C-alpha positions in Angstrom: 0.2 0.2 0.5 1.0 3.3 -1.2 0.3 6.5 1.5 -0.4 9.8 0.0 -0.2 13.7 1.9 -2.5 13.1 2.6 -3.2 9.7 4.0 -4.3 8.4 7.8 -1.3 7.3 9.6 -4.4 5.4 11.7 -5.2 2.5 9.1 -1.1 1.3 9.7 -1.6 -1.6 12.1 0.3 -0.4 14.5 0.9 1.2 18.4 0.2 5.1 18.9 2.7 7.1 19.3 2.2 9.0 22.6 0.9 12.9 21.7 3.6 15.3 21.4 1.6 18.0 21.5 1.7 21.0 18.8 3.2 24.0 21.4 6.3 23.9 24.3 5.3 20.6 26.1 6.1 17.2 25.7 8.1 18.4 21.8 11.6 17.5 22.7 12.2 13.5 23.4 15.0 10.8 23.8 15.6 7.0 23.3 17.8 4.6 24.7 18.7 1.0 23.0 20.6 -1.6 23.1 20.5 -3.1 19.4 19.2 -0.3 16.4 16.9 -2.6 15.2 14.8 -1.4 18.8 15.8 1.9 17.6 14.6 1.9 14.4 11.2 0.5 15.1 10.9 3.5 17.3 12.0 6.3 15.1 9.6 4.7 12.1 7.2 5.1 14.4 8.3 8.8 15.3 9.0 10.0 11.4 6.1 8.2 9.7 3.7 9.5 12.2 4.4 12.8 10.8 5.3 12.0 6.7 1.6 9.7 7.1 -0.8 13.2 8.5 0.8 15.1 5.7 3.4 16.8 8.3 7.3 16.7 7.8 10.2 14.6 8.4 13.8 15.3 9.1 16.3 12.8 10.1 19.8 13.9 10.3 21.6 10.6 11.0 23.8 8.4 9.5 24.3 6.4 6.6 22.9 3.2 7.5 20.2 4.7 9.9 19.5 6.8 7.2 19.6 3.4 4.3 17.6 1.2 7.2 14.9 4.4 8.3 13.7 4.1 4.6 13.6 0.3 4.6 11.1 0.4 7.5 8.9 3.4 6.4 8.7 1.2 2.9 8.1 -1.4 4.5 5.1 0.7 6.8 3.9 1.3 3.5 5.4 5.3 2.8 6.2 6.1 0.2 8.8 8.1 1.2 9.8 9.2 -2.7 6.8 10.7 -2.9 7.4 12.8 0.6 11.5 13.3 -0.1 10.0 14.8 -4.0 7.8 16.8 -2.3 10.1 18.3 0.2 8.3 17.1 3.4 10.9 14.6 3.8 14.3 15.2 4.2 16.8 13.2 4.8 21.1 14.9 5.6 24.5 12.8 7.0 24.8 13.8 11.4 28.9 14.5 11.0 29.0 16.9 7.9 25.2 18.9 9.8 26.8 19.3 12.3 30.4 20.2 11.2 28.1 23.2 10.2 27.2 24.1 13.5 30.3 24.3 15.7 32.6 26.8 16.0 35.5 26.1 17.7 35.2 22.7 17.9 31.9 23.8 19.9 27.8 24.3 18.5 27.1 27.5 18.6 23.8 29.1 19.0 23.8 31.3 16.9 25.6 28.9 13.3 22.7 26.2 14.3 19.5 28.6 14.1 20.6 29.4 10.8 21.6 26.1 10.1 18.8 24.2 11.9 16.3 26.3 11.0 16.8 27.3 7.3 16.6 23.1 7.5 13.1 23.0 9.8 11.3 26.3 8.0 12.1 24.5 4.6 10.4 21.3 5.0 7.7 22.6 7.7 7.2 24.9 4.1 7.0 22.1 2.3 3.5 20.3 4.8 -0.1 20.2 4.1 -1.8 19.7 6.8 -3.5 23.2 8.7 -0.6 23.1 10.8 2.2 22.4 9.7 4.9 20.9 11.5 7.7 18.6 11.6 9.5 15.3 13.4 13.0 16.1 13.4 15.4 12.8 14.6 18.9 14.1 15.2 21.8 11.8 16.2 24.3 14.4 15.8 24.7 14.6 19.8 25.0 10.6 19.7 28.1 11.5 17.6 29.3 13.7 20.0 28.6 11.3 23.2 30.6 8.5 21.3 33.6 11.2 20.9 33.7 11.6 25.0 32.7 15.3 24.1 29.8 15.3 26.8 29.5 19.1 27.3 29.4 19.6 23.6 26.6 17.0 23.6 24.5 18.5 26.5 25.0 22.5 25.3 23.6 21.2 21.5 20.7 19.0 23.4 19.7 23.4 24.6 20.1 24.2 21.7 17.6 21.7 20.5 15.5 23.4 23.3 15.7 26.6 22.3 15.0 26.3 18.8 12.2 24.1 20.0 10.4 26.8 21.3 10.7 29.0 18.3 9.7 26.6 15.0 6.8 23.5 15.0 9.2 20.6 15.6 8.9 17.6 18.3 12.7 16.5 17.8 14.1 13.4 19.1 17.3 12.2 20.3 18.9 8.9 20.8 21.6 7.6 22.9 23.0 4.0 22.6 23.4 2.6 26.3 27.0 1.8 26.2 28.0 5.2 26.2 26.5 5.3 29.6 28.6 2.0 30.7 30.6 2.8 33.2 29.4 3.5 37.1 30.0 7.2 37.1 28.3 8.2 34.3 24.9 8.0 36.3 25.9 11.9 36.8 25.8 12.5 33.3 22.8 10.5 32.4 21.0 11.8 34.6 21.5 15.1 32.5 20.5 14.1 29.3 17.6 12.7 30.8 17.2 16.3 32.2 17.2 18.0 29.0 14.6 16.2 27.3 10.8 16.3 28.2 10.2 12.8 27.6 12.6 9.8 28.1 11.7 6.3 26.2 13.8 3.9 28.1 15.5 0.9 26.3 14.0 -2.2 24.8 14.5 -4.3 28.1 11.8 -2.3 29.7 9.6 -1.8 26.3 9.8 -6.4 26.1 7.4 -6.1 29.5 4.1 -6.2 27.5 1.5 -6.0 30.8 1.7 -2.9 33.5 2.3 -5.7 35.9 5.7 -7.0 34.4 7.2 -3.7 33.8 6.5 -2.8 37.7 8.3 -5.8 38.4 10.7 -5.0 35.2 11.1 -1.1 37.6 11.6 -2.6 41.0 13.9 -5.4 39.8 16.1 -2.4 38.1 15.8 -0.1 41.5 17.5 -3.1 43.4 19.7 -3.3 40.6 20.6 0.3 41.5 21.0 0.3 45.4 22.9 -3.1 44.7 24.9 -1.6 42.2 25.1 2.0 44.9 26.6 -0.6 47.4 28.9 -2.2 45.3 31.0 1.1 43.7 30.6 2.6 47.6 32.5 -0.6 48.7 35.1 -0.5 45.5 35.1 2.9 47.2 36.3 1.9 50.3 38.9 -0.9 49.0 40.5 1.4 46.7 41.0 4.1 49.8 42.0 1.3 51.6 44.3 0.2 49.1 46.2 3.6 49.1 46.3 3.9 52.4 48.4 0.6 52.2 50.4 1.0 49.2 51.5 4.2 51.4 52.2 2.1 53.9 53.8 0.4 52.7 55.7 3.6 50.4 56.7 4.1 54.1 58.0 0.9 55.6 60.6 0.4 52.3 61.6 3.7 53.0 62.5 3.0 56.5 64.1 -0.5 55.4 66.0 1.6 53.4 67.1 4.0 55.9 67.1 1.3 58.7 69.9 -0.9 56.1 72.0 2.3 55.2 71.9 2.5 59.6 72.7 -1.1 60.8 75.5 -1.1 58.2 76.8 1.2 59.8 75.9 0.6 62.9 77.8 -2.5 62.6 80.3 -1.4 60.4 81.8 0.8 62.8 82.3 -2.3 66.4 83.8 -4.7 63.4 86.3 -2.2 61.9 87.5 -1.2 65.8 88.0 -5.0 66.1 90.2 -5.4 62.6 92.4 -2.8 63.3 92.9 -4.3 66.8 92.8 -7.5 65.5 95.8 -7.0 62.8 97.5 -5.2 65.2 98.5 -8.2 67.2 98.6 -10.5 64.3 102.1 -7.9 62.9 103.5 -7.7 66.3 103.4 -11.7 66.6 104.1 -11.9 62.7 107.2 -9.9 63.4 108.3 -11.6 66.7 107.9 -8.6 68.6 106.6 -8.9 72.8 103.6 -7.2 72.6 103.6 -4.9 75.4 100.9 -5.4 78.2 99.6 -2.4 78.5 99.1 -1.9 75.0 97.7 -6.2 75.2 95.5 -4.9 78.0 94.1 -1.9 76.6 93.6 -4.5 72.8 91.7 -6.4 74.7 89.0 -3.5 76.7 88.5 -2.9 72.7 87.8 -6.4 71.6 85.9 -6.9 74.3 83.9 -3.6 74.4 83.3 -3.5 70.7 82.4 -7.3 71.0 80.0 -6.1 73.5 78.7 -4.1 70.8 78.2 -6.5 68.2 76.4 -8.6 70.9 73.7 -6.0 71.5 72.7 -4.4 67.9 72.1 -8.5 67.3 70.5 -9.3 69.8 68.1 -6.0 68.8 67.4 -7.0 65.7 66.4 -10.1 67.0 63.9 -9.1 69.2 62.7 -6.5 67.1 62.2 -9.9 64.5 60.2 -12.2 67.9 58.0 -8.3 68.1 56.8 -8.5 64.3 56.5 -12.0 64.5 54.4 -12.0 67.8 56.3 -14.2 69.0 57.7 -12.2 72.5 57.5 -14.7 75.5 58.2 -12.6 79.1 58.5 -15.0 82.4 56.8 -12.7 85.0 58.3 -13.7 88.5 58.7 -11.4 91.9 61.5 -9.2 91.1 63.1 -6.3 93.5 63.3 -3.3 90.9 65.3 -0.9 92.7 68.2 -3.5 92.9 67.4 -3.9 89.3 67.5 -0.4 88.5 70.6 0.7 90.6 72.1 -3.0 89.1 71.4 -1.8 85.3 72.6 1.7 86.5 75.8 1.1 88.6 77.0 -1.2 84.9 76.3 2.1 82.5 80.0 3.0 81.4 81.1 6.6 83.0 81.4 9.2 80.1 82.9 11.2 82.0 80.4 14.0 81.1 77.7 12.4 82.3 76.8 11.8 86.5 74.3 9.4 86.9 72.0 9.3 89.6 68.9 7.1 91.1 66.7 8.2 93.3 64.1 5.3 94.7 63.0 3.4 97.6 64.4 0.7 99.2 62.3 -2.0 98.1 59.7 -2.2 95.5 58.5 -5.3 94.4 56.8 -6.2 90.9 55.6 -9.6 89.1 58.0 -8.3 85.6 60.1 -10.7 83.3 63.8 -9.1 84.7 65.6 -9.4 82.1 62.8 -8.1 79.4 62.9 -5.0 82.4 66.8 -4.8 82.3 66.5 -4.3 78.6 64.2 -0.9 79.0 66.0 0.7 81.7 69.0 0.0 79.6 67.5 1.4 76.7 66.7 4.4 78.5 69.4 5.1 80.4 71.6 4.1 77.2 68.7 6.7 75.5 69.6 9.5 77.7 73.4 9.3 77.6 73.4 9.4 73.7 71.2 12.5 73.4 73.3 14.1 76.0 76.2 14.3 73.8 77.8 17.5 75.8 76.9 15.3 79.0 74.8 16.7 82.2 73.1 14.5 84.6 71.0 11.6 83.6 68.3 11.3 87.2 66.6 7.8 87.2 63.7 7.5 90.0 61.6 4.7 91.1 58.3 4.6 92.9 55.2 3.9 93.7 52.6 6.5 92.1 48.8 7.1 94.6 47.0 4.9 92.9 49.8 2.1 93.9 51.0 2.3 89.6 54.8 1.5 89.9 56.6 5.0 88.2 59.7 4.8 86.8 61.0 8.6 84.9 64.8 8.5 83.3 65.2 12.4 83.0 68.5 14.2 81.5 69.9 17.9 80.2 69.8 16.4 76.9 68.8 18.0 73.5 65.1 16.9 74.0 62.8 15.8 71.1 60.7 17.3 69.4 56.9 17.7 70.2 55.5 16.4 66.7 58.1 13.4 67.3 57.5 12.3 70.6 54.8 9.3 68.8 57.6 8.7 66.4 60.9 8.2 68.6 59.1 4.5 69.8 58.7 3.8 66.3 60.9 1.0 64.0 63.5 2.1 62.4 63.1 5.5 63.4 65.2 8.2 64.1 64.6 11.1 66.2 67.6 13.6 64.7 67.9 12.7 61.0 70.0 16.2 60.5 72.6 14.8 62.8 74.0 11.5 63.3 73.8 10.1 67.0 74.8 6.2 67.1 71.4 3.2 66.6 69.9 1.3 64.7 65.6 3.0 66.5 65.6 0.2 67.5 66.1 0.8 71.5 62.6 3.1 72.3 60.6 0.8 70.1 61.5 -2.7 71.7 61.0 -1.2 75.1 57.9 0.6 74.4 56.7 -3.4 73.2 58.1 -4.3 76.7 56.8 -1.9 79.0 53.1 -2.7 76.9 53.3 -6.9 77.1 53.6 -6.1 80.8 50.6 -4.1 80.5 52.0 -0.8 81.2 52.7 2.3 79.4 55.6 4.4 78.3 55.6 8.3 76.7 57.8 11.5 76.8 57.3 14.2 79.4 58.9 18.0 79.5 61.2 18.0 82.2 61.4 21.2 84.3 64.2 22.2 82.0 66.1 21.4 78.9 66.2 17.7 78.0 63.6 14.7 78.3 62.0 12.8 80.8 60.8 9.3 79.7 58.4 7.6 82.0 56.8 3.7 82.0 54.2 3.0 84.1 53.3 0.1 85.3 49.5 -1.3 86.3 48.9 -2.1 90.0 48.4 -6.1 89.5 51.8 -6.1 88.7 52.8 -5.9 92.3 54.5 -9.0 94.4 52.1 -9.6 97.5 53.2 -13.0 97.8 56.1 -12.4 100.6 57.0 -16.3 99.6 57.8 -15.3 96.4 60.5 -13.1 96.4 63.7 -15.0 96.1 66.1 -15.7 99.4 69.2 -14.0 99.1 
């Protein structure tokens, strides 16, 4: 069947189109599609309704879509060639028409008004209805969208709205759903919908023939949208955690590298000293000379001191490894902390510049691991001496607080610890004063804190009334030894 310009679309067996009106309402629709067949079916209805009623049809599309649309319209019984000769059917290439509407690669309203307005006016002039108008399909926005020019596509949509207000047209746009495949596309999708007065969902929704089925489809989509939002939130949290973890790993690698540098230096110093004295003694032996007693005593004393230092460095490395592996074990026994502190302080090598003072009661018993707690005392006193390079007094105080807790304080008159570094100094491998080399691998305070916390206590830095630093250790009341028979005799 061939329809002339005055034939009515109602004679075709297809569902009626929504009434888009002749005024400014419902004149700008958008269709989303997954398959070209659905696009062409809807487009044939849209353009076919206009041509069948005697109005004009303007199709600004890609060549494949223009060719397929002619076939669809012919299948509906429309004489497309006649409408073309009459000037009521105007097919145009989307890319070529878009190029005429751009200025500096952006849609320009003035150029669109001239180019598109002229096309619309010529097509409407050939319409045969009492109130002539045109149905216009524009695929230019889809080309912009496919090219990633989202803002330009939305600008062109707004220009269409301006043209609709000035011309008797209904405009239909279409976007493939593949252009909105990412979660972050939701806001763009919403912006496209907001630019139109009617939205035609993709074919998966239109395939639902019954209202109940459509409502179920809507509910299912809502559930999927909610699940997607939850998944996106979880993914964002996971990404944030991953970024944080990566930062921590980078910091750990930097700390490891710094530690290796410091450890190499610390281990090299005693080894160099040991080798020097060994070579001195070997040369004397090779020459058959007898080493003077004083020189031999000096060499042996240095060897003993340096081997002790090496042993201490190795022990700290082993302790650090045990702590990281969660294998640091305690063997608490009833211990006189006063005797333990006195003995540890007395074993410190006098530098000639420092004065060590101990203040405490005659006896103070607690359930602690004596070997581990001796490490804490020794580390804190070593630290006080090391960070008092100009000498001064190092005061060690031991006593019981009014609430029963045990308090150990080591105070020096040295260079102090910067306020911003008072937590970091307890981190593994941390050097509190990077600008000046002070011996150590940054493990003493880390190990001390772990030992104290394993006893249920805490350690922190306080400000003494004079320049310097005060390290304070607090042990809970629960560690107080109460059984007289548990105290070792002697």
